[in-house]
Every structure is written in C-alpha cells, then in structure tokens.
Biopython code that builds the backbone (N, CA, C, O; Angstrom):
import numpy as np
from Bio.PDB.StructureBuilder import StructureBuilder

atoms = [
    (1, "MET", "N", (-18.980, -54.775, -48.428)),
    (1, "MET", "CA", (-19.329, -55.502, -47.231)),
    (1, "MET", "C", (-18.143, -56.404, -46.890)),
    (1, "MET", "O", (-17.551, -57.037, -47.764)),
    (2, "LEU", "N", (-17.822, -56.443, -45.639)),
    (2, "LEU", "CA", (-16.717, -57.275, -45.180)),
    (2, "LEU", "C", (-17.130, -58.742, -45.140)),
    (2, "LEU", "O", (-18.313, -59.019, -44.945)),
    (3, "PRO", "N", (-16.226, -59.683, -45.311)),
    (3, "PRO", "CA", (-16.609, -61.103, -45.314)),
    (3, "PRO", "C", (-17.144, -61.583, -43.977)),
    (3, "PRO", "O", (-17.905, -62.551, -43.949)),
    (4, "GLU", "N", (-16.779, -60.944, -42.854)),
    (4, "GLU", "CA", (-17.259, -61.385, -41.535)),
    (4, "GLU", "C", (-18.699, -60.971, -41.257)),
    (4, "GLU", "O", (-19.377, -61.580, -40.429)),
    (5, "GLN", "N", (-19.159, -59.946, -41.941)),
    (5, "GLN", "CA", (-20.488, -59.419, -41.679)),
    (5, "GLN", "C", (-21.549, -60.218, -42.431)),
    (5, "GLN", "O", (-21.366, -60.620, -43.580)),
    (6, "LYS", "N", (-22.657, -60.430, -41.738)),
    (6, "LYS", "CA", (-23.808, -61.078, -42.365)),
    (6, "LYS", "C", (-24.817, -59.996, -42.747)),
    (6, "LYS", "O", (-24.911, -58.975, -42.064)),
    (7, "PRO", "N", (-25.556, -60.200, -43.806)),
    (7, "PRO", "CA", (-26.564, -59.186, -44.154)),
    (7, "PRO", "C", (-27.665, -59.135, -43.093)),
    (7, "PRO", "O", (-28.059, -60.166, -42.549)),
    (8, "CYS", "N", (-28.153, -57.939, -42.807)),
    (8, "CYS", "CA", (-29.194, -57.752, -41.800)),
    (8, "CYS", "C", (-30.558, -58.204, -42.308)),
    (8, "CYS", "O", (-31.415, -58.599, -41.518)),
    (9, "ILE", "N", (-30.757, -58.147, -43.598)),
    (9, "ILE", "CA", (-32.056, -58.478, -44.174)),
    (9, "ILE", "C", (-31.896, -59.709, -45.063)),
    (9, "ILE", "O", (-31.026, -59.762, -45.932)),
    (10, "GLU", "N", (-32.758, -60.696, -44.820)),
    (10, "GLU", "CA", (-32.720, -61.887, -45.662)),
    (10, "GLU", "C", (-33.600, -61.658, -46.888)),
    (10, "GLU", "O", (-34.613, -60.965, -46.797)),
    (11, "PRO", "N", (-33.236, -62.219, -48.010)),
    (11, "PRO", "CA", (-34.068, -62.031, -49.215)),
    (11, "PRO", "C", (-35.398, -62.757, -49.076)),
    (11, "PRO", "O", (-35.474, -63.825, -48.468)),
    (12, "GLU", "N", (-36.440, -62.169, -49.642)),
    (12, "GLU", "CA", (-37.776, -62.767, -49.610)),
    (12, "GLU", "C", (-37.917, -63.732, -50.788)),
    (12, "GLU", "O", (-37.685, -63.363, -51.939)),
    (13, "ILE", "N", (-38.295, -64.959, -50.485)),
    (13, "ILE", "CA", (-38.461, -65.967, -51.523)),
    (13, "ILE", "C", (-39.939, -66.021, -51.885)),
    (13, "ILE", "O", (-40.778, -66.323, -51.037)),
    (14, "ILE", "N", (-40.255, -65.732, -53.132)),
    (14, "ILE", "CA", (-41.631, -65.711, -53.596)),
    (14, "ILE", "C", (-41.868, -66.935, -54.469)),
    (14, "ILE", "O", (-41.144, -67.158, -55.439)),
    (15, "PRO", "N", (-42.891, -67.738, -54.125)),
    (15, "PRO", "CA", (-43.178, -68.913, -54.949)),
    (15, "PRO", "C", (-43.571, -68.503, -56.364)),
    (15, "PRO", "O", (-44.117, -67.418, -56.561)),
    (16, "PRO", "N", (-43.301, -69.356, -57.351)),
    (16, "PRO", "CA", (-43.678, -69.019, -58.723)),
    (16, "PRO", "C", (-45.190, -68.936, -58.882)),
    (16, "PRO", "O", (-45.931, -69.715, -58.283)),
    (17, "GLY", "N", (-45.631, -68.002, -59.678)),
    (17, "GLY", "CA", (-47.055, -67.860, -59.950)),
    (17, "GLY", "C", (-47.757, -66.857, -59.059)),
    (17, "GLY", "O", (-48.938, -66.586, -59.277)),
    (18, "TYR", "N", (-47.093, -66.296, -58.072)),
    (18, "TYR", "CA", (-47.728, -65.324, -57.182)),
    (18, "TYR", "C", (-47.499, -63.926, -57.726)),
    (18, "TYR", "O", (-46.374, -63.535, -58.038)),
    (19, "LYS", "N", (-48.595, -63.178, -57.832)),
    (19, "LYS", "CA", (-48.509, -61.811, -58.316)),
    (19, "LYS", "C", (-48.716, -60.805, -57.187)),
    (19, "LYS", "O", (-48.127, -59.724, -57.204)),
    (20, "ASP", "N", (-49.545, -61.150, -56.211)),
    (20, "ASP", "CA", (-49.849, -60.237, -55.107)),
    (20, "ASP", "C", (-48.936, -60.565, -53.944)),
    (20, "ASP", "O", (-49.091, -61.608, -53.308)),
    (21, "ARG", "N", (-48.000, -59.700, -53.660)),
    (21, "ARG", "CA", (-47.036, -59.961, -52.597)),
    (21, "ARG", "C", (-47.640, -59.749, -51.218)),
    (21, "ARG", "O", (-47.126, -60.299, -50.244)),
    (22, "SER", "N", (-48.724, -58.965, -51.099)),
    (22, "SER", "CA", (-49.315, -58.724, -49.783)),
    (22, "SER", "C", (-49.971, -59.984, -49.239)),
    (22, "SER", "O", (-50.026, -60.170, -48.023)),
    (23, "LEU", "N", (-50.477, -60.863, -50.124)),
    (23, "LEU", "CA", (-51.082, -62.109, -49.662)),
    (23, "LEU", "C", (-50.037, -63.060, -49.094)),
    (23, "LEU", "O", (-50.334, -63.838, -48.187)),
    (24, "ILE", "N", (-48.836, -63.005, -49.611)),
    (24, "ILE", "CA", (-47.788, -63.902, -49.137)),
    (24, "ILE", "C", (-47.410, -63.561, -47.704)),
    (24, "ILE", "O", (-47.154, -64.457, -46.899)),
    (25, "ARG", "N", (-47.373, -62.296, -47.385)),
    (25, "ARG", "CA", (-46.980, -61.889, -46.034)),
    (25, "ARG", "C", (-48.039, -62.248, -45.003)),
    (25, "ARG", "O", (-47.703, -62.538, -43.855)),
    (26, "ARG", "N", (-49.307, -62.236, -45.388)),
    (26, "ARG", "CA", (-50.382, -62.529, -44.443)),
    (26, "ARG", "C", (-50.717, -64.007, -44.368)),
    (26, "ARG", "O", (-51.442, -64.424, -43.464)),
    (27, "ALA", "N", (-50.210, -64.808, -45.288)),
    (27, "ALA", "CA", (-50.570, -66.224, -45.343)),
    (27, "ALA", "C", (-49.546, -67.050, -44.577)),
    (27, "ALA", "O", (-48.352, -66.750, -44.573)),
    (28, "TYR", "N", (-50.044, -68.093, -43.933)),
    (28, "TYR", "CA", (-49.177, -69.078, -43.312)),
    (28, "TYR", "C", (-49.181, -70.295, -44.214)),
    (28, "TYR", "O", (-50.242, -70.798, -44.585)),
    (29, "ARG", "N", (-48.010, -70.762, -44.563)),
    (29, "ARG", "CA", (-47.907, -71.866, -45.513)),
    (29, "ARG", "C", (-47.359, -73.090, -44.805)),
    (29, "ARG", "O", (-46.328, -73.023, -44.135)),
    (30, "PHE", "N", (-48.052, -74.208, -44.959)),
    (30, "PHE", "CA", (-47.617, -75.481, -44.409)),
    (30, "PHE", "C", (-47.442, -76.458, -45.558)),
    (30, "PHE", "O", (-48.302, -76.555, -46.433)),
    (31, "VAL", "N", (-46.334, -77.177, -45.557)),
    (31, "VAL", "CA", (-46.072, -78.159, -46.607)),
    (31, "VAL", "C", (-45.984, -79.526, -45.947)),
    (31, "VAL", "O", (-45.222, -79.731, -45.002)),
    (32, "ASP", "N", (-46.776, -80.453, -46.461)),
    (32, "ASP", "CA", (-46.815, -81.819, -45.962)),
    (32, "ASP", "C", (-45.600, -82.589, -46.471)),
    (32, "ASP", "O", (-44.889, -82.117, -47.359)),
    (33, "ALA", "N", (-45.363, -83.770, -45.911)),
    (33, "ALA", "CA", (-44.254, -84.614, -46.361)),
    (33, "ALA", "C", (-44.465, -85.070, -47.804)),
    (33, "ALA", "O", (-43.501, -85.377, -48.506)),
    (34, "HIS", "N", (-45.718, -85.113, -48.246)),
    (34, "HIS", "CA", (-46.031, -85.534, -49.612)),
    (34, "HIS", "C", (-46.048, -84.364, -50.585)),
    (34, "HIS", "O", (-46.329, -84.546, -51.769)),
    (35, "GLY", "N", (-45.752, -83.178, -50.102)),
    (35, "GLY", "CA", (-45.725, -82.005, -50.969)),
    (35, "GLY", "C", (-47.042, -81.266, -51.046)),
    (35, "GLY", "O", (-47.190, -80.374, -51.882)),
    (36, "VAL", "N", (-48.014, -81.608, -50.197)),
    (36, "VAL", "CA", (-49.307, -80.923, -50.188)),
    (36, "VAL", "C", (-49.131, -79.574, -49.501)),
    (36, "VAL", "O", (-48.629, -79.503, -48.380)),
    (37, "ARG", "N", (-49.541, -78.516, -50.170)),
    (37, "ARG", "CA", (-49.417, -77.173, -49.617)),
    (37, "ARG", "C", (-50.742, -76.706, -49.045)),
    (37, "ARG", "O", (-51.785, -76.826, -49.689)),
    (38, "ILE", "N", (-50.697, -76.180, -47.844)),
    (38, "ILE", "CA", (-51.888, -75.651, -47.183)),
    (38, "ILE", "C", (-51.596, -74.199, -46.814)),
    (38, "ILE", "O", (-50.623, -73.911, -46.117)),
    (39, "TYR", "N", (-52.441, -73.296, -47.283)),
    (39, "TYR", "CA", (-52.302, -71.880, -46.966)),
    (39, "TYR", "C", (-53.422, -71.482, -46.012)),
    (39, "TYR", "O", (-54.594, -71.750, -46.273)),
    (40, "THR", "N", (-53.060, -70.852, -44.923)),
    (40, "THR", "CA", (-54.055, -70.337, -43.992)),
    (40, "THR", "C", (-53.852, -68.838, -43.858)),
    (40, "THR", "O", (-52.731, -68.342, -43.976)),
    (41, "PHE", "N", (-54.935, -68.123, -43.612)),
    (41, "PHE", "CA", (-54.885, -66.678, -43.481)),
    (41, "PHE", "C", (-55.435, -66.284, -42.120)),
    (41, "PHE", "O", (-56.322, -66.943, -41.576)),
    (42, "ARG", "N", (-54.907, -65.226, -41.594)),
    (42, "ARG", "CA", (-55.408, -64.701, -40.335)),
    (42, "ARG", "C", (-56.718, -63.973, -40.610)),
    (42, "ARG", "O", (-56.793, -63.147, -41.520)),
    (43, "LEU", "N", (-57.745, -64.274, -39.831)),
    (43, "LEU", "CA", (-59.048, -63.651, -40.025)),
    (43, "LEU", "C", (-59.093, -62.302, -39.309)),
    (43, "LEU", "O", (-58.586, -62.155, -38.197)),
    (44, "GLY", "N", (-59.699, -61.341, -39.955)),
    (44, "GLY", "CA", (-59.890, -60.032, -39.346)),
    (44, "GLY", "C", (-61.241, -59.963, -38.654)),
    (44, "GLY", "O", (-61.976, -60.950, -38.604)),
    (45, "GLN", "N", (-61.560, -58.802, -38.126)),
    (45, "GLN", "CA", (-62.820, -58.635, -37.401)),
    (45, "GLN", "C", (-64.017, -58.802, -38.323)),
    (45, "GLN", "O", (-65.011, -59.417, -37.935)),
    (46, "ARG", "N", (-63.942, -58.270, -39.527)),
    (46, "ARG", "CA", (-65.064, -58.395, -40.464)),
    (46, "ARG", "C", (-65.272, -59.840, -40.876)),
    (46, "ARG", "O", (-66.408, -60.305, -40.974)),
    (47, "SER", "N", (-64.181, -60.553, -41.117)),
    (47, "SER", "CA", (-64.291, -61.956, -41.527)),
    (47, "SER", "C", (-64.900, -62.807, -40.418)),
    (47, "SER", "O", (-65.738, -63.670, -40.679)),
    (48, "ILE", "N", (-64.483, -62.564, -39.197)),
    (48, "ILE", "CA", (-65.036, -63.316, -38.065)),
    (48, "ILE", "C", (-66.518, -63.007, -37.906)),
    (48, "ILE", "O", (-67.318, -63.907, -37.647)),
    (49, "PHE", "N", (-66.890, -61.732, -38.060)),
    (49, "PHE", "CA", (-68.301, -61.343, -37.951)),
    (49, "PHE", "C", (-69.126, -62.015, -39.043)),
    (49, "PHE", "O", (-70.196, -62.555, -38.764)),
    (50, "LEU", "N", (-68.639, -61.986, -40.287)),
    (50, "LEU", "CA", (-69.387, -62.598, -41.388)),
    (50, "LEU", "C", (-69.474, -64.117, -41.225)),
    (50, "LEU", "O", (-70.510, -64.708, -41.530)),
    (51, "LEU", "N", (-68.422, -64.743, -40.759)),
    (51, "LEU", "CA", (-68.446, -66.183, -40.523)),
    (51, "LEU", "C", (-69.444, -66.534, -39.417)),
    (51, "LEU", "O", (-70.184, -67.510, -39.532)),
    (52, "THR", "N", (-69.461, -65.741, -38.353)),
    (52, "THR", "CA", (-70.420, -65.960, -37.267)),
    (52, "THR", "C", (-71.854, -65.785, -37.754)),
    (52, "THR", "O", (-72.732, -66.565, -37.388)),
    (53, "MET", "N", (-72.096, -64.767, -38.576)),
    (53, "MET", "CA", (-73.448, -64.546, -39.095)),
    (53, "MET", "C", (-73.875, -65.672, -40.039)),
    (53, "MET", "O", (-75.041, -66.065, -40.044)),
    (54, "ALA", "N", (-72.945, -66.188, -40.832)),
    (54, "ALA", "CA", (-73.278, -67.302, -41.728)),
    (54, "ALA", "C", (-73.627, -68.552, -40.929)),
    (54, "ALA", "O", (-74.587, -69.249, -41.258)),
    (55, "ILE", "N", (-72.861, -68.839, -39.886)),
    (55, "ILE", "CA", (-73.155, -70.004, -39.043)),
    (55, "ILE", "C", (-74.489, -69.819, -38.337)),
    (55, "ILE", "O", (-75.273, -70.764, -38.247)),
    (56, "ALA", "N", (-74.762, -68.618, -37.836)),
    (56, "ALA", "CA", (-76.039, -68.347, -37.168)),
    (56, "ALA", "C", (-77.206, -68.498, -38.131)),
    (56, "ALA", "O", (-78.262, -68.997, -37.741)),
    (57, "THR", "N", (-77.041, -68.080, -39.371)),
    (57, "THR", "CA", (-78.106, -68.216, -40.367)),
    (57, "THR", "C", (-78.400, -69.683, -40.661)),
    (57, "THR", "O", (-79.561, -70.082, -40.750)),
    (58, "VAL", "N", (-77.349, -70.482, -40.810)),
    (58, "VAL", "CA", (-77.542, -71.917, -41.063)),
    (58, "VAL", "C", (-78.215, -72.587, -39.868)),
    (58, "VAL", "O", (-79.120, -73.401, -40.049)),
    (59, "LEU", "N", (-77.788, -72.259, -38.661)),
    (59, "LEU", "CA", (-78.406, -72.846, -37.471)),
    (59, "LEU", "C", (-79.866, -72.422, -37.324)),
    (59, "LEU", "O", (-80.701, -73.234, -36.928)),
    (60, "ALA", "N", (-80.189, -71.165, -37.634)),
    (60, "ALA", "CA", (-81.579, -70.700, -37.557)),
    (60, "ALA", "C", (-82.444, -71.428, -38.578)),
    (60, "ALA", "O", (-83.575, -71.807, -38.276)),
    (61, "ALA", "N", (-81.916, -71.628, -39.794)),
    (61, "ALA", "CA", (-82.677, -72.358, -40.813)),
    (61, "ALA", "C", (-82.917, -73.800, -40.386)),
    (61, "ALA", "O", (-84.009, -74.332, -40.590)),
    (62, "MET", "N", (-81.907, -74.439, -39.795)),
    (62, "MET", "CA", (-82.086, -75.821, -39.309)),
    (62, "MET", "C", (-83.124, -75.872, -38.191)),
    (62, "MET", "O", (-83.939, -76.793, -38.143)),
    (63, "PHE", "N", (-83.099, -74.883, -37.290)),
    (63, "PHE", "CA", (-84.067, -74.850, -36.194)),
    (63, "PHE", "C", (-85.491, -74.668, -36.726)),
    (63, "PHE", "O", (-86.421, -75.333, -36.269)),
    (64, "ILE", "N", (-85.652, -73.770, -37.688)),
    (64, "ILE", "CA", (-86.977, -73.549, -38.282)),
    (64, "ILE", "C", (-87.463, -74.818, -38.987)),
    (64, "ILE", "O", (-88.642, -75.163, -38.902)),
    (65, "PHE", "N", (-86.566, -75.505, -39.675)),
    (65, "PHE", "CA", (-86.934, -76.754, -40.349)),
    (65, "PHE", "C", (-87.374, -77.810, -39.336)),
    (65, "PHE", "O", (-88.379, -78.488, -39.549)),
    (66, "LEU", "N", (-86.637, -77.953, -38.242)),
    (66, "LEU", "CA", (-86.996, -78.957, -37.231)),
    (66, "LEU", "C", (-88.309, -78.607, -36.530)),
    (66, "LEU", "O", (-89.128, -79.490, -36.276)),
    (67, "VAL", "N", (-88.512, -77.333, -36.218)),
    (67, "VAL", "CA", (-89.770, -76.918, -35.596)),
    (67, "VAL", "C", (-90.929, -77.154, -36.553)),
    (67, "VAL", "O", (-91.999, -77.594, -36.131)),
    (68, "GLY", "N", (-90.729, -76.869, -37.830)),
    (68, "GLY", "CA", (-91.770, -77.123, -38.820)),
    (68, "GLY", "C", (-92.103, -78.604, -38.928)),
    (68, "GLY", "O", (-93.270, -78.977, -39.048)),
    (69, "ALA", "N", (-91.082, -79.442, -38.886)),
    (69, "ALA", "CA", (-91.317, -80.887, -38.942)),
    (69, "ALA", "C", (-92.091, -81.361, -37.720)),
    (69, "ALA", "O", (-92.989, -82.194, -37.839)),
    (70, "VAL", "N", (-91.751, -80.841, -36.557)),
    (70, "VAL", "CA", (-92.472, -81.233, -35.333)),
    (70, "VAL", "C", (-93.911, -80.747, -35.395)),
    (70, "VAL", "O", (-94.824, -81.480, -35.016)),
    (71, "LEU", "N", (-94.128, -79.530, -35.865)),
    (71, "LEU", "CA", (-95.486, -78.999, -35.927)),
    (71, "LEU", "C", (-96.348, -79.747, -36.940)),
    (71, "LEU", "O", (-97.565, -79.825, -36.778)),
    (72, "ILE", "N", (-95.731, -80.295, -37.976)),
    (72, "ILE", "CA", (-96.499, -81.099, -38.932)),
    (72, "ILE", "C", (-96.844, -82.454, -38.334)),
    (72, "ILE", "O", (-97.932, -82.975, -38.581)),
    (73, "TRP", "N", (-95.941, -83.036, -37.553)),
    (73, "TRP", "CA", (-96.171, -84.370, -37.007)),
    (73, "TRP", "C", (-97.130, -84.385, -35.825)),
    (73, "TRP", "O", (-97.705, -85.434, -35.530)),
    (74, "ILE", "N", (-97.323, -83.272, -35.142)),
    (74, "ILE", "CA", (-98.250, -83.257, -33.992)),
    (74, "ILE", "C", (-99.661, -83.638, -34.421)),
    (74, "ILE", "O", (-100.240, -84.517, -33.782)),
    (75, "PRO", "N", (-100.263, -83.045, -35.458)),
    (75, "PRO", "CA", (-101.608, -83.470, -35.863)),
    (75, "PRO", "C", (-101.647, -84.916, -36.370)),
    (75, "PRO", "O", (-102.640, -85.616, -36.168)),
    (76, "VAL", "N", (-100.578, -85.361, -37.022)),
    (76, "VAL", "CA", (-100.539, -86.742, -37.515)),
    (76, "VAL", "C", (-100.584, -87.714, -36.349)),
    (76, "VAL", "O", (-101.308, -88.709, -36.397)),
    (77, "VAL", "N", (-99.825, -87.439, -35.310)),
    (77, "VAL", "CA", (-99.819, -88.309, -34.127)),
    (77, "VAL", "C", (-101.174, -88.267, -33.430)),
    (77, "VAL", "O", (-101.670, -89.307, -32.994)),
    (78, "ILE", "N", (-101.783, -87.087, -33.316)),
    (78, "ILE", "CA", (-103.087, -86.972, -32.662)),
    (78, "ILE", "C", (-104.142, -87.766, -33.428)),
    (78, "ILE", "O", (-104.942, -88.470, -32.813)),
    (79, "VAL", "N", (-104.158, -87.666, -34.758)),
    (79, "VAL", "CA", (-105.130, -88.409, -35.565)),
    (79, "VAL", "C", (-104.899, -89.915, -35.431)),
    (79, "VAL", "O", (-105.858, -90.683, -35.348)),
    (80, "THR", "N", (-103.638, -90.340, -35.412)),
    (80, "THR", "CA", (-103.327, -91.770, -35.272)),
    (80, "THR", "C", (-103.770, -92.296, -33.917)),
    (80, "THR", "O", (-104.342, -93.384, -33.838)),
    (81, "VAL", "N", (-103.520, -91.552, -32.858)),
    (81, "VAL", "CA", (-103.945, -91.977, -31.514)),
    (81, "VAL", "C", (-105.461, -91.988, -31.423)),
    (81, "VAL", "O", (-106.035, -92.900, -30.828)),
    (82, "ALA", "N", (-106.116, -90.999, -31.998)),
    (82, "ALA", "CA", (-107.577, -90.960, -31.971)),
    (82, "ALA", "C", (-108.161, -92.132, -32.754)),
    (82, "ALA", "O", (-109.146, -92.729, -32.320)),
    (83, "ALA", "N", (-107.572, -92.470, -33.897)),
    (83, "ALA", "CA", (-108.063, -93.611, -34.680)),
    (83, "ALA", "C", (-107.849, -94.917, -33.921)),
    (83, "ALA", "O", (-108.704, -95.801, -33.963)),
    (84, "ALA", "N", (-106.729, -95.046, -33.236)),
    (84, "ALA", "CA", (-106.475, -96.258, -32.449)),
    (84, "ALA", "C", (-107.448, -96.358, -31.284)),
    (84, "ALA", "O", (-107.938, -97.445, -30.978)),
    (85, "ALA", "N", (-107.730, -95.241, -30.635)),
    (85, "ALA", "CA", (-108.672, -95.247, -29.510)),
    (85, "ALA", "C", (-110.083, -95.557, -29.998)),
    (85, "ALA", "O", (-110.821, -96.283, -29.331)),
    (86, "ALA", "N", (-110.471, -95.013, -31.160)),
    (86, "ALA", "CA", (-111.803, -95.280, -31.701)),
    (86, "ALA", "C", (-111.953, -96.742, -32.087)),
    (86, "ALA", "O", (-113.025, -97.321, -31.912)),
    (87, "SER", "N", (-110.892, -97.345, -32.611)),
    (87, "SER", "CA", (-110.983, -98.751, -32.994)),
    (87, "SER", "C", (-111.067, -99.643, -31.757)),
    (87, "SER", "O", (-111.692, -100.702, -31.809)),
    (88, "LEU", "N", (-110.456, -99.241, -30.657)),
    (88, "LEU", "CA", (-110.540, -100.030, -29.411)),
    (88, "LEU", "C", (-111.930, -99.926, -28.799)),
    (88, "LEU", "O", (-112.438, -100.918, -28.277)),
    (89, "PHE", "N", (-112.560, -98.754, -28.848)),
    (89, "PHE", "CA", (-113.875, -98.574, -28.231)),
    (89, "PHE", "C", (-114.990, -99.188, -29.077)),
    (89, "PHE", "O", (-116.057, -99.473, -28.533)),
    (90, "ARG", "N", (-114.797, -99.404, -30.368)),
    (90, "ARG", "CA", (-115.834, -100.000, -31.214)),
    (90, "ARG", "C", (-116.028, -101.470, -30.900)),
    (90, "ARG", "O", (-117.129, -102.002, -31.047)),
    (91, "ARG", "N", (-114.996, -102.108, -30.482)),
    (91, "ARG", "CA", (-115.117, -103.548, -30.212)),
    (91, "ARG", "C", (-115.936, -103.740, -29.026)),
    (91, "ARG", "O", (-116.170, -104.876, -28.613)),
]
sb = StructureBuilder()
sb.init_structure("model")
sb.init_model(0)
sb.init_chain("A")
sb.init_seg("    ")
for serial, (resi, resn, name, xyz) in enumerate(atoms, 1):
    if name == "N":
        sb.init_residue(resn, " ", resi, " ")
    sb.init_atom(name, np.array(xyz, "f"), 0.0, 1.0, " ", f" {name:<3s}", serial, name[0])
structure = sb.get_structure()
C-alpha cells in the first residue's frame, strides 16, 4: 500500500467481554460524561407487536380492576344513602 492511500475499510473495535458480534452491529451505544454506558436496540415488527400486546394487557387489567371497584362501591353508596334517608324520616 502506498503511503498516500488510506484504507477503505476501518477496523471494527469490539468492547471487551462481547462474544456475539451481531449484537454490536444492531446496538446503538451512548456513553455519558461519567462513563455510564447505555445500549439501545432497534425494535423489529415482532418486538413492537409484543410490546403493544403487553401494554394492552396491562391497561385491560387496570380497566377491569377500576370497573370492579366501581361496581363494588355502587351498593355501598346506595345502602349509605338509604340509611341516611331512613334516619331523617324517623325523626
């Protein structure tokens, strides 16, 4: 290679401890000023679908819990109002 020519391909730098090279190519790595490393991965169609289904399941469970709480409190409120009305009419 002549001294004026630059190599067309840059060497790949692999962090120590990594065995799977395919994860390195798909991961985005961010390093904080304090040295904190954050790795993010691009989500595929299956991952997005599973994440959406998990969120929908949690929201459905919360909705069922809230509806159940409201349905339990309706008779309690009716009995309390009826007891208050009965105590007013007895006097």
